[in-house]
C-alpha positions in Angstrom: 186.4 115.4 76.4 184.0 114.1 73.8 184.3 114.5 70.1 182.0 116.9 68.3 181.4 117.2 64.6 179.3 119.9 63.0 178.8 121.7 59.7 179.1 125.5 59.6 179.1 127.5 56.4 179.5 124.3 54.5 182.7 123.5 56.3 183.3 120.4 58.5 184.2 121.4 62.0 185.6 118.9 64.6 186.5 119.5 68.2 188.5 117.1 70.4 190.5 117.8 73.5 189.4 121.4 73.2 191.2 121.6 69.8 188.8 123.0 67.1 189.5 122.1 63.5 187.8 123.6 60.6 188.5 121.5 57.5 189.2 123.3 54.3 187.6 126.7 55.1 186.5 128.8 52.1 188.8 131.5 50.6 186.3 134.1 51.7 186.4 132.8 55.3 190.3 133.0 55.2 190.1 136.5 53.8 187.6 137.6 56.4 190.0 136.5 59.1 193.0 138.2 57.4 195.1 135.1 57.6 197.5 136.1 54.9 198.6 139.1 57.1 199.3 136.9 60.1 202.9 135.9 61.0 204.3 132.6 59.6 206.0 129.7 61.4 207.3 126.4 60.3 209.0 123.3 61.6 210.6 120.2 60.1 209.3 116.7 60.8 209.8 115.5 64.4 208.3 115.5 67.9 207.9 118.8 69.8 206.7 119.4 73.3 204.6 122.5 73.4 202.5 124.5 75.9 200.1 127.2 74.8 200.1 130.2 77.1 197.5 131.8 75.0 194.8 130.6 72.6 196.3 130.2 69.1 194.5 130.2 65.8 196.5 128.8 62.9 196.0 128.0 59.3 198.3 125.3 57.9 199.5 126.0 54.4 201.3 122.7 54.4 202.1 119.9 56.7 200.6 117.1 58.8 200.5 116.9 62.6 199.2 114.5 65.2 198.7 116.3 68.6 198.9 114.2 71.7 197.6 116.1 74.8 199.9 115.6 77.8 199.2 112.3 79.5 197.2 110.9 76.6 197.9 108.2 74.1 195.0 109.5 71.9 195.6 112.3 69.4 193.9 114.7 67.0 195.2 115.0 63.5 195.2 118.0 61.1 197.1 119.2 58.2 197.3 121.4 55.1 194.3 123.6 54.5 193.0 123.2 58.0 192.1 126.1 60.3 192.8 125.1 63.9 192.2 126.7 67.3 194.4 125.5 70.1 193.2 126.3 73.6 195.1 128.3 76.2 196.8 126.0 78.7 197.1 123.1 76.3 200.3 121.0 77.0 200.9 118.5 74.2 203.3 116.8 71.9 203.2 117.7 68.2 204.2 114.7 66.1 205.0 116.3 62.7 205.1 113.8 59.8 205.2 116.4 57.0 207.0 119.7 57.6 204.6 122.4 58.8 204.2 125.9 57.3 201.5 127.9 59.0 200.0 131.3 59.6 199.1 132.0 63.2 197.9 134.5 65.8 197.6 134.5 69.5 194.6 135.8 71.5 195.8 136.9 74.9 
């Protein structure tokens, strides 16, 4: 899949491997989404094999991650203050260099 970059509401949005990253969304955008009411999840640094059975939207409060789609040596990187949408069916490895603390929700 190709890379896409665009500006929306003054935010930088990137999409790669079907993963959509909105860099530093505004407080009003986060409030509109109700992110502070979403469940929280965290993990320490390390490598984790993950498969997403549903689309996940998450907002990283802290952390830094490189996501390698299964079978690829290329990655997409995101971290603290990024709003990320991970597509349903994505199998990948999360290479976490800084412990992650995130709010998340699944769209089934």
